[in-house]
N, C-alpha and C positions, 0 to 999 in steps of 0.2 A: 504494500499500499504506500502511496505517495500522498502525503498531506501537505497542502500548500497554504502558506500564510497569505493574507490579503496583499502584503507587499509583493509576494511572488506573482500573484495574479495580475498585478499592475504591469509586470514585465510582459505578459502575454498580450496586453493591449497594444504593445509597440514591437511587433514581430521583426521589424527591420533594425532594431537596436541590437547592440552586442548582447545585452543581458536577455532581451527577448529571444534572440536566436539560440543562446545557450539553454534557456528554459525549455524552449520547444524541442531542441535536440535531446535534452535529458528525458522529457516526457515521451518522445518518440522511441527512445532506446529501451524503454520498458516493454515488458511482454504485453500482448494484447489483452490478457486476462488480468493485468495489474489494475487495481482500483485507485482512482485519483480522487482525493477529497479536498474540499476547501473549507477553511475555518468559517464559521458563521458570523463572526463579529462585524464584518464589513456591512452586510445587509442589515443586520440588527442595529448597528450603530446609526446607519442612515434612517431607518424606520424610527428609532428612538428620538433622534434629533427632530424629525418632522413632527412627531406626535407631541413632543415636549414644547416645541415652539408654538404649535398650533393651540395647545391648551392655554399658553400664556398670551395668545393673541398677536404673536410677533410675525406670523406670516399669513398672507391673504390666501384665498382659495386658488388663484392662479399659480402662485409659487409652490403651493402644496401639490397641485396637479403636476407641475414640472418635476418636483422632487420625487414623487411616486413614479413618474414616468422613468426617471433616471434609475430608480430602484428596480423597475421592471426590466430595463435594458441590461442592468447588471446580471440578473438572473438569466436572461437570454444569452448573454455573453458566456456565462458558466455552462449553459447547456451544450455549447459548441464543443466543449472539452469533455 
């Protein structure tokens, strides 16, 4: 099993960078049956920030929609791997 920290997943967003290429090469070097996991703190942190700010009235509906859209895109990104 390979467990990726959210810092590692950031490298995957930039596949043309040196760190992105190394990360992708490392993941591709594993066996097809190897499980790849991602720590949940990134998504939970984004969700918690949005919920907390919304309770305090700090973000309007449009910014909240944008924030949750970014969270959805994060999960879509993870599905690719």
